[in-house]
MMTF fields as JSON, N, C-alpha, C and O atoms, coordinates in Angstrom:
{
  "mmtfVersion": "1.0.0",
  "mmtfProducer": "UNKNOWN",
  "numBonds": 287,
  "numAtoms": 288,
  "numGroups": 72,
  "numChains": 1,
  "numModels": 1,
  "chainsPerModel": [1],
  "groupsPerChain": [72],
  "chainIdList": ["A"],
  "bondAtomList": [4, 2, 8, 6, 12, 10, 16, 14, 20, 18, 24, 22, 28, 26, 32, 30, 36, 34, 40, 38, 44, 42, 48, 46, 52, 50, 56, 54, 60, 58, 64, 62, 68, 66, 72, 70, 76, 74, 80, 78, 84, 82, 88, 86, 92, 90, 96, 94, 100, 98, 104, 102, 108, 106, 112, 110, 116, 114, 120, 118, 124, 122, 128, 126, 132, 130, 136, 134, 140, 138, 144, 142, 148, 146, 152, 150, 156, 154, 160, 158, 164, 162, 168, 166, 172, 170, 176, 174, 180, 178, 184, 182, 188, 186, 192, 190, 196, 194, 200, 198, 204, 202, 208, 206, 212, 210, 216, 214, 220, 218, 224, 222, 228, 226, 232, 230, 236, 234, 240, 238, 244, 242, 248, 246, 252, 250, 256, 254, 260, 258, 264, 262, 268, 266, 272, 270, 276, 274, 280, 278, 284, 282],
  "bondOrderList": [1, 1, 1, 1, 1, 1, 1, 1, 1, 1, 1, 1, 1, 1, 1, 1, 1, 1, 1, 1, 1, 1, 1, 1, 1, 1, 1, 1, 1, 1, 1, 1, 1, 1, 1, 1, 1, 1, 1, 1, 1, 1, 1, 1, 1, 1, 1, 1, 1, 1, 1, 1, 1, 1, 1, 1, 1, 1, 1, 1, 1, 1, 1, 1, 1, 1, 1, 1, 1, 1, 1],
  "groupList": [{"groupName": "MET", "atomNameList": ["N", "CA", "C", "O"], "elementList": ["N", "C", "C", "O"], "formalChargeList": [0, 0, 0, 0], "bondAtomList": [1, 0, 2, 1, 3, 2], "bondOrderList": [1, 1, 2], "singleLetterCode": "M", "chemCompType": "L-PEPTIDE LINKING"}, {"groupName": "PRO", "atomNameList": ["N", "CA", "C", "O"], "elementList": ["N", "C", "C", "O"], "formalChargeList": [0, 0, 0, 0], "bondAtomList": [1, 0, 2, 1, 3, 2], "bondOrderList": [1, 1, 2], "singleLetterCode": "P", "chemCompType": "L-PEPTIDE LINKING"}, {"groupName": "SER", "atomNameList": ["N", "CA", "C", "O"], "elementList": ["N", "C", "C", "O"], "formalChargeList": [0, 0, 0, 0], "bondAtomList": [1, 0, 2, 1, 3, 2], "bondOrderList": [1, 1, 2], "singleLetterCode": "S", "chemCompType": "L-PEPTIDE LINKING"}, {"groupName": "ARG", "atomNameList": ["N", "CA", "C", "O"], "elementList": ["N", "C", "C", "O"], "formalChargeList": [0, 0, 0, 0], "bondAtomList": [1, 0, 2, 1, 3, 2], "bondOrderList": [1, 1, 2], "singleLetterCode": "R", "chemCompType": "L-PEPTIDE LINKING"}, {"groupName": "LEU", "atomNameList": ["N", "CA", "C", "O"], "elementList": ["N", "C", "C", "O"], "formalChargeList": [0, 0, 0, 0], "bondAtomList": [1, 0, 2, 1, 3, 2], "bondOrderList": [1, 1, 2], "singleLetterCode": "L", "chemCompType": "L-PEPTIDE LINKING"}, {"groupName": "TRP", "atomNameList": ["N", "CA", "C", "O"], "elementList": ["N", "C", "C", "O"], "formalChargeList": [0, 0, 0, 0], "bondAtomList": [1, 0, 2, 1, 3, 2], "bondOrderList": [1, 1, 2], "singleLetterCode": "W", "chemCompType": "L-PEPTIDE LINKING"}, {"groupName": "GLN", "atomNameList": ["N", "CA", "C", "O"], "elementList": ["N", "C", "C", "O"], "formalChargeList": [0, 0, 0, 0], "bondAtomList": [1, 0, 2, 1, 3, 2], "bondOrderList": [1, 1, 2], "singleLetterCode": "Q", "chemCompType": "L-PEPTIDE LINKING"}, {"groupName": "ILE", "atomNameList": ["N", "CA", "C", "O"], "elementList": ["N", "C", "C", "O"], "formalChargeList": [0, 0, 0, 0], "bondAtomList": [1, 0, 2, 1, 3, 2], "bondOrderList": [1, 1, 2], "singleLetterCode": "I", "chemCompType": "L-PEPTIDE LINKING"}, {"groupName": "HIS", "atomNameList": ["N", "CA", "C", "O"], "elementList": ["N", "C", "C", "O"], "formalChargeList": [0, 0, 0, 0], "bondAtomList": [1, 0, 2, 1, 3, 2], "bondOrderList": [1, 1, 2], "singleLetterCode": "H", "chemCompType": "L-PEPTIDE LINKING"}, {"groupName": "ASP", "atomNameList": ["N", "CA", "C", "O"], "elementList": ["N", "C", "C", "O"], "formalChargeList": [0, 0, 0, 0], "bondAtomList": [1, 0, 2, 1, 3, 2], "bondOrderList": [1, 1, 2], "singleLetterCode": "D", "chemCompType": "L-PEPTIDE LINKING"}, {"groupName": "GLU", "atomNameList": ["N", "CA", "C", "O"], "elementList": ["N", "C", "C", "O"], "formalChargeList": [0, 0, 0, 0], "bondAtomList": [1, 0, 2, 1, 3, 2], "bondOrderList": [1, 1, 2], "singleLetterCode": "E", "chemCompType": "L-PEPTIDE LINKING"}, {"groupName": "GLY", "atomNameList": ["N", "CA", "C", "O"], "elementList": ["N", "C", "C", "O"], "formalChargeList": [0, 0, 0, 0], "bondAtomList": [1, 0, 2, 1, 3, 2], "bondOrderList": [1, 1, 2], "singleLetterCode": "G", "chemCompType": "PEPTIDE LINKING"}, {"groupName": "ALA", "atomNameList": ["N", "CA", "C", "O"], "elementList": ["N", "C", "C", "O"], "formalChargeList": [0, 0, 0, 0], "bondAtomList": [1, 0, 2, 1, 3, 2], "bondOrderList": [1, 1, 2], "singleLetterCode": "A", "chemCompType": "L-PEPTIDE LINKING"}, {"groupName": "VAL", "atomNameList": ["N", "CA", "C", "O"], "elementList": ["N", "C", "C", "O"], "formalChargeList": [0, 0, 0, 0], "bondAtomList": [1, 0, 2, 1, 3, 2], "bondOrderList": [1, 1, 2], "singleLetterCode": "V", "chemCompType": "L-PEPTIDE LINKING"}, {"groupName": "THR", "atomNameList": ["N", "CA", "C", "O"], "elementList": ["N", "C", "C", "O"], "formalChargeList": [0, 0, 0, 0], "bondAtomList": [1, 0, 2, 1, 3, 2], "bondOrderList": [1, 1, 2], "singleLetterCode": "T", "chemCompType": "L-PEPTIDE LINKING"}, {"groupName": "PHE", "atomNameList": ["N", "CA", "C", "O"], "elementList": ["N", "C", "C", "O"], "formalChargeList": [0, 0, 0, 0], "bondAtomList": [1, 0, 2, 1, 3, 2], "bondOrderList": [1, 1, 2], "singleLetterCode": "F", "chemCompType": "L-PEPTIDE LINKING"}, {"groupName": "LYS", "atomNameList": ["N", "CA", "C", "O"], "elementList": ["N", "C", "C", "O"], "formalChargeList": [0, 0, 0, 0], "bondAtomList": [1, 0, 2, 1, 3, 2], "bondOrderList": [1, 1, 2], "singleLetterCode": "K", "chemCompType": "L-PEPTIDE LINKING"}, {"groupName": "TYR", "atomNameList": ["N", "CA", "C", "O"], "elementList": ["N", "C", "C", "O"], "formalChargeList": [0, 0, 0, 0], "bondAtomList": [1, 0, 2, 1, 3, 2], "bondOrderList": [1, 1, 2], "singleLetterCode": "Y", "chemCompType": "L-PEPTIDE LINKING"}, {"groupName": "ASN", "atomNameList": ["N", "CA", "C", "O"], "elementList": ["N", "C", "C", "O"], "formalChargeList": [0, 0, 0, 0], "bondAtomList": [1, 0, 2, 1, 3, 2], "bondOrderList": [1, 1, 2], "singleLetterCode": "N", "chemCompType": "L-PEPTIDE LINKING"}],
  "groupTypeList": [0, 1, 2, 3, 3, 2, 2, 2, 4, 5, 6, 3, 7, 8, 8, 9, 10, 3, 11, 12, 13, 2, 4, 10, 14, 7, 4, 7, 7, 12, 12, 7, 12, 7, 1, 7, 4, 7, 15, 7, 4, 16, 15, 11, 5, 1, 16, 7, 3, 9, 17, 15, 18, 14, 11, 0, 10, 18, 4, 10, 18, 10, 11, 2, 16, 13, 6, 6, 11, 14, 11, 18],
  "groupIdList": [1, 2, 3, 4, 5, 6, 7, 8, 9, 10, 11, 12, 13, 14, 15, 16, 17, 18, 19, 20, 21, 22, 23, 24, 25, 26, 27, 28, 29, 30, 31, 32, 33, 34, 35, 36, 37, 38, 39, 40, 41, 42, 43, 44, 45, 46, 47, 48, 49, 50, 51, 52, 53, 54, 55, 56, 57, 58, 59, 60, 61, 62, 63, 64, 65, 66, 67, 68, 69, 70, 71, 72],
  "secStructList": [7, 7, 7, 1, 6, 2, 2, 2, 2, 2, 2, 2, 2, 6, 6, 7, 7, 2, 2, 2, 2, 2, 2, 2, 2, 2, 2, 2, 2, 2, 2, 2, 2, 2, 2, 2, 2, 2, 2, 2, 2, 2, 1, 1, 1, 6, 6, 6, 6, 2, 2, 2, 2, 2, 2, 2, 2, 2, 2, 2, 2, 2, 2, 2, 2, 2, 2, 6, 6, 7, 7, 7],
  "xCoordList": [4.704, 3.999, 4.085, 5.123, 2.602, 2.394, 3.254, 3.524, 3.605, 4.213, 3.306, 2.188, 3.486, 2.257, 2.556, 2.211, 2.931, 2.594, 1.522, 0.317, 2.288, 1.071, -0.369, -1.35, -0.303, -1.799, -2.41, -3.639, -1.676, -2.4, -2.545, -3.618, -2.256, -2.28, -3.661, -4.592, -3.967, -4.817, -5.935, -6.978, -5.758, -7.013, -7.648, -8.851, -6.744, -7.56, -7.832, -8.391, -7.393, -7.607, -9.103, -10.042, -9.344, -10.866, -11.831, -13.002, -11.307, -12.454, -12.924, -13.94, -12.095, -12.388, -13.12, -12.646, -14.508, -15.506, -15.241, -15.926, -14.579, -14.526, -14.564, -15.623, -13.388, -13.602, -14.576, -14.966, -15.218, -16.579, -17.695, -18.63, -17.568, -19.053, -18.714, -19.684, -17.221, -16.84, -17.219, -18.129, -16.893, -16.972, -18.661, -19.037, -19.486, -20.606, -21.401, -22.324, -21.102, -21.626, -20.808, -21.353, -19.68, -18.898, -19.815, -19.897, -20.539, -21.775, -22.825, -22.953, -23.38, -24.614, -24.39, -25.301, -23.447, -23.488, -23.305, -23.851, -22.448, -22.285, -23.747, -24.095, -24.504, -25.905, -26.967, -27.744, -26.778, -27.257, -27.336, -28.106, -25.691, -25.518, -25.204, -25.55, -24.486, -24.697, -25.885, -25.821, -26.855, -28.301, -28.269, -27.967, -28.704, -28.532, -27.501, -28.097, -26.602, -25.286, -26.186, -26.709, -26.209, -26.915, -28.191, -28.336, -28.871, -30.121, -29.643, -29.836, -28.961, -28.077, -27.317, -27.338, -26.601, -25.916, -27.322, -27.281, -27.929, -28.938, -30.135, -30.752, -30.039, -31.737, -31.166, -31.789, -30.265, -30.128, -28.302, -27.724, -27.959, -26.8, -27.051, -26.316, -27.863, -28.289, -28.319, -27.765, -29.391, -29.549, -28.502, -28.803, -27.945, -26.721, -25.332, -24.468, -25.415, -24.536, -24.797, -23.841, -25.972, -26.706, -26.483, -25.793, -26.658, -26.565, -25.471, -25.515, -24.358, -22.912, -22.726, -22.253, -22.935, -22.611, -23.466, -22.804, -24.425, -24.633, -24.105, -23.828, -23.484, -22.788, -21.048, -20.185, -21.182, -19.315, -19.74, -18.879, -21.206, -21.106, -21.365, -20.916, -21.995, -22.404, -21.174, -20.911, -20.318, -18.778, -18.218, -17.641, -18.113, -17.175, -17.655, -17.013, -18.857, -19.636, -19.1, -18.336, -19.393, -19.319, -17.749, -17.246, -17.06, -15.324, -15.063, -14.344, -15.565, -15.149, -15.691, -15.244, -16.873, -17.283, -16.24, -16.043, -15.814, -15.172, -13.923, -13.928, -12.835, -12.089, -12.123, -11.227, -13.246, -13.511, -14.134, -14.58, -14.151, -14.441, -16.205, -16.615, -16.718, -18.281, -19.081, -20.242, -18.088, -18.836, -19.562, -19.208, -20.356, -20.901, -19.854, -19.963],
  "yCoordList": [0.397, -0.263, -1.829, -2.49, -2.377, -3.715, -4.484, -3.871, -5.61, -6.315, -6.879, -6.363, -7.738, -9.11, -9.675, -8.775, -10.472, -11.587, -11.049, -11.135, -10.697, -10.0, -9.364, -9.325, -8.777, -8.306, -9.527, -9.596, -10.569, -11.796, -12.411, -12.965, -12.786, -13.204, -12.404, -13.159, -10.964, -10.413, -10.898, -11.384, -10.791, -11.279, -12.687, -12.798, -13.753, -15.11, -15.092, -16.003, -13.957, -14.097, -13.303, -13.672, -12.342, -11.323, -12.763, -12.535, -13.712, -14.168, -15.734, -16.343, -16.177, -17.483, -16.877, -16.237, -17.394, -17.65, -18.644, -18.429, -19.527, -20.262, -19.39, -19.042, -18.986, -18.302, -17.687, -17.823, -16.946, -16.328, -16.91, -16.56, -17.775, -19.071, -19.873, -20.465, -20.18, -20.392, -19.544, -19.801, -17.899, -17.58, -16.911, -16.579, -16.825, -17.182, -17.915, -17.382, -19.367, -20.687, -20.325, -20.84, -19.582, -19.483, -18.507, -18.529, -17.584, -15.974, -17.089, -17.323, -17.569, -18.053, -19.194, -19.253, -20.117, -20.747, -20.059, -20.665, -18.544, -17.995, -17.408, -17.202, -17.213, -16.081, -17.138, -16.88, -18.435, -19.398, -20.214, -20.697, -19.9, -20.685, -19.76, -20.053, -18.47, -17.062, -17.235, -17.671, -16.87, -16.398, -17.741, -17.74, -19.065, -20.668, -20.135, -20.221, -19.814, -20.002, -18.746, -18.808, -18.018, -16.571, -17.088, -16.576, -18.13, -18.935, -19.466, -19.267, -20.207, -21.646, -21.117, -21.874, -19.903, -19.663, -18.525, -18.491, -18.074, -17.129, -17.882, -17.423, -19.104, -19.694, -20.828, -21.046, -21.624, -22.886, -23.061, -24.147, -22.375, -22.408, -22.297, -22.896, -21.685, -22.104, -23.507, -23.772, -24.498, -25.321, -26.465, -27.583, -26.419, -26.783, -27.049, -27.807, -25.722, -25.381, -26.072, -26.33, -26.373, -27.139, -28.067, -28.677, -29.022, -30.119, -31.126, -32.275, -30.217, -30.682, -30.511, -31.558, -29.651, -29.349, -30.108, -30.486, -30.494, -32.204, -32.901, -33.684, -33.196, -34.543, -34.332, -35.108, -32.92, -33.508, -33.21, -33.543, -32.49, -32.974, -34.554, -35.13, -35.168, -36.787, -37.264, -37.964, -37.217, -37.574, -37.489, -38.541, -36.555, -36.223, -36.502, -36.296, -37.076, -37.578, -38.904, -39.235, -39.432, -41.381, -41.567, -42.455, -40.627, -40.799, -40.551, -41.288, -39.702, -39.621, -40.771, -40.987, -41.437, -42.737, -44.075, -44.974, -43.706, -45.033, -44.502, -45.374, -43.781, -43.452, -43.951, -44.614, -43.522, -44.208, -45.4, -45.664, -46.201, -47.354, -47.684, -48.812, -47.038, -47.341, -46.927, -46.56, -47.113, -47.177, -48.75, -49.827, -48.731, -50.363, -51.18, -52.397],
  "zCoordList": [-36.98, -38.012, -37.789, -37.831, -37.506, -37.62, -38.789, -39.822, -38.631, -39.583, -40.549, -40.542, -41.319, -42.135, -41.059, -40.293, -40.41, -40.151, -38.582, -38.344, -38.073, -36.625, -37.054, -36.311, -38.657, -39.149, -39.423, -39.4, -39.697, -40.442, -39.058, -39.297, -37.616, -36.297, -35.95, -35.669, -35.919, -35.608, -36.654, -36.218, -37.769, -38.494, -38.065, -37.828, -37.986, -37.082, -35.687, -35.078, -35.171, -33.336, -33.649, -32.945, -34.563, -34.388, -35.711, -36.017, -36.131, -36.846, -35.963, -36.296, -34.931, -34.576, -33.13, -32.192, -33.413, -32.246, -31.217, -30.217, -31.132, -30.061, -28.99, -28.467, -28.606, -27.389, -27.116, -25.956, -27.852, -27.088, -26.866, -26.145, -27.485, -27.129, -26.071, -25.598, -25.32, -23.691, -23.292, -22.504, -23.462, -22.434, -22.109, -20.985, -23.334, -23.331, -22.523, -21.907, -22.426, -21.663, -20.209, -19.232, -19.933, -18.677, -17.803, -16.575, -18.739, -18.322, -17.63, -16.428, -18.509, -18.144, -17.166, -16.341, -17.015, -16.105, -14.783, -13.861, -14.319, -13.571, -12.974, -11.812, -14.334, -13.863, -13.156, -12.237, -13.858, -12.914, -11.329, -10.498, -11.698, -10.129, -9.11, -7.965, -9.36, -8.45, -7.49, -6.34, -8.074, -7.164, -6.211, -5.018, -7.117, -6.437, -4.975, -3.901, -4.938, -3.845, -3.126, -2.013, -3.717, -2.917, -1.555, -0.445, -2.11, -1.326, -0.489, 0.71, -0.967, -0.22, 0.973, 1.943, 1.132, 2.067, 2.924, 4.153, 2.536, 2.865, 4.114, 5.075, 3.534, 3.537, 4.174, 5.214, 3.999, 4.408, 4.963, 4.945, 5.202, 5.77, 7.662, 8.447, 7.961, 9.197, 10.085, 11.152, 9.019, 8.865, 8.455, 8.872, 8.102, 7.437, 7.796, 7.353, 9.251, 10.16, 11.479, 12.21, 11.814, 13.128, 12.627, 13.443, 11.253, 11.266, 11.606, 12.047, 11.213, 10.68, 12.491, 12.933, 13.405, 14.879, 15.595, 16.561, 15.666, 16.108, 15.883, 16.791, 14.324, 14.089, 14.842, 15.252, 14.724, 15.788, 17.222, 18.036, 17.919, 19.348, 19.494, 20.485, 18.64, 18.805, 18.663, 19.641, 17.925, 17.616, 18.761, 19.034, 19.707, 20.883, 21.563, 22.593, 21.819, 22.936, 23.079, 23.985, 22.434, 21.883, 22.059, 22.747, 21.358, 21.71, 23.259, 23.932, 23.632, 24.859, 26.027, 27.153, 25.272, 25.357, 25.535, 26.353, 24.495, 24.425, 25.068, 25.936, 25.369, 25.902, 27.539, 28.062, 28.159, 29.091, 29.448, 30.564, 28.334, 28.544, 28.639, 28.912, 28.489, 28.498, 27.22, 27.038, 26.475, 25.062, 24.288, 24.768, 23.345, 23.47, 22.442, 22.29]
}
């Protein structure tokens, strides 16, 4: 049988709606962010990957020129 103290605690927890509002806000943000993230990964990722691969290749080429003493 629950004590009077724990019964009072449960009543306060069930009447406090601050957590529910926070949870609803998080779910709304997730419902907006997840489709955007999926779209970016599906359609934008090849372009992003190519951009960074090109940058890394340029960096490696310039680094090897500097090591060889032919850089500007």
